[in-house]
N, C-alpha and C positions, 0 to 999 in steps of 0.2 A: 694072710691071716686077718680076720675081721677084728676091727677095734671094738672095745667094750663101751657100754653106755656110761660115760662119766660126765662131769659137770661142764666140760668144754669138748666140742667136737674135735676129732683128731684122727689121724691115720698112723699106722705103725709098720715097722719092719722088724720082725723078731731077730733075736740074737742067735748066733751059732752055739752059744753056751747054754747048757741045760739048767744051770743053777746060778742064781745071783749075778746076772750080767751087769756091766756098767751101762748107763742109760744116757742118751743124748736127746734133749728136747729142742725142737726147732720152733722159732718164733718169727713169722714172716713180717714183711713190711706193710706200710699203709696201702690199702686198696688191693691187696693180694689175698692169697688164701693158703691153706695147708699144703697144697700141691707144689707151691713155688720152690721152697728150699728142699723139699723131698726129692727133687731131682739129683741132689748130692748123694742121696742114700746109697745108691749102687756103687759108689766109689769110696765109701767109708768102710772102716774095719768091720768085718763080719761079727766080731764079738760084741759090738755095740747093739743094744736094743734102741731103736730110733722111734721117737714119737714126735710127729709134726702137728702142731696145734693150730686151730682156726681161731682168729681173734673174735671176741664176742659181739662186736658192733657191726652189723651188716651195713653196707653202703649201697647207694643206687647209682647205676643200674646193676652193678655187680661188685664183688670184692668185699673186704672186711677191714676193720680198723681196731686198734687197741684203744684209741681215743680219737675224738674229732679234732681236726685242724681247720680253723676258720680262715681260709686263705684271703677272704675279702674283708677281714677285720681291719678297722682303721689303723691299728698299730702293727699291721703286717700279719704274718702268720701267728695265730693265737691258738695255743694248745689248751684243750679242756683237761686241766690237771686233775679235776675230780674224777673224770672218767678214767684217766691214766692210773690213778691210785686204785680205783675199783678193779681195773684189769690186773694191776700188780698183785692185789690180794687174791683175785680169782686164780691167777697162775700159781701162786704159792699153795693155795688149797689143792689145785689140780696136781701139782707135783706129788703131794702126799697120796692123793687118790690113786694116781697112776703107778707109783712105786709099789703100792700095796696090791693093786689089781693085777699087775703084770709080774709081780714077784721079782723085781729088779733090785740092784744094790743101791739103796738110798744114800750111801756114803760116797758113791761115785757118780754123781749127777753133773752133767755138763749142759749148759744152756748155749745154744747157737742162735744168734739173732742177726737180722739184717734191717738196717734203717730204724723204723719205729720199733721193730722187734728187738733191736739192740738196746734202744733206750729203756725198754721194759725189762730186758734181760739184766741190765746193769742195776736197775731199780730193785728187782727181785733179789738178786744176789747180795746187794748191800743192805737191804731191809730185812731179809731172811737168810743170813749167811749160813745158818745151820742146815739149810735145805740144798745148798749148792757147793760144788767143789771147783769146777772150771767154768769159765765164760769165754765164748768166742764172739767178739763184738765187731761186726762188720758194718762199715758205713753208717755209724751212729755217733752218739755223744752222751755225755752225762747230763741228766736233767735233775739238779739237786732238789727242785720243788716237789718231786714225787718219790724222794728217798727218805727213809727213816733211818738216820745214821745212829749206830750204836756208840754209846759213850766209851765202852771198853773195846779198844781196838784189837784186843786179843781175839775177839769174835771173828776177825778177818784173816787171822794168821795162816789159815789153810787155803785161802782162795788163790786162784791163779787165773790171770786174764790174758787172752790174745786179742789185740785190738788192731784193726787195719782200716784204711780209708783211701779213696781215690783222690789223688792230688788235683784232679780236674773236676771234682764232684760239683755239679751244677744244682743239686737239690739241697744237700747239707754241706755248707762250706767246710773245707778242710781245716780252717782256723778253729772251728768249734771242736773238731775231733782232736786237735793238737792240745786241747786243755785236759783231755782225759788222763794222760800219764801223770801230770802234775796233781790231779785230783786223787789218783790212786796212790801216788807217792805219799800224799798227806795222810793216808790211812795205812801206810806200810804194806800195801798189797802187791804181791809179785805180779809182774806184767811184762809183756813185750808190745811194742807199737811199731807198725810198719805202714808205709805208704806205697801206693802203686800208681803208675801213670795212666789212670783210667778215670771215667766219670762215676756216676752213681750205680755201681755194679761190682761184680766180683770177677776179676781177671783170672785166667787159668793159673798164673803163677801165685796169685793170692790164695786160690783154693789149695794148691799143693803145699803152700807155706803153712796154712792153718791145719791142714791134714797132718803134716809131719809133726807139728806142735802137739796135736791131740794124741797121735800114736805114742809119742814119748811119755804121755801121762796116763796111758791106759794100764 
């Protein structure tokens, strides 16, 4: 099925349900594109309407980013937080557009992110909790600088997070990811956190673990 012309480029896999299906939005990592996580689609429940989004900032010679990372900055990796917040807000807008355009259930929205896509998924869910129900956060971490926290924590009472990380991740240190459960606990957000003996990637057992978690919540 052809995707519609909306504010962010994306590809879709329609749901087996005719009316009001749950929807899963995929947010890829730095330097990748909408096809990366879409490889999971064929293995995920048929009732899910799947939308895989391309990040808005093109890279050279190929790939895309949700925000620039200046690897040669004097202070080490330096994130362009202004770009990240811009992407956060673009995603939030796109969620509304896509839910309307594809007639999916906007009360059953799941975000699935990997790496930089996870950082943005967390930021969107915590800044716009009314737009999201579940978050699958793979190989990423919480970036408080790009999150607009709600004073009333009741805004987060419906959220549910699945978080995982490779214990040998050479790109994003596992110590960064281990701070996520504490952060979510501080907001009384339901979550699970698991580690797998891999690097910066998704092991088969990790895939089946988050798939089972998601199935239980459909």
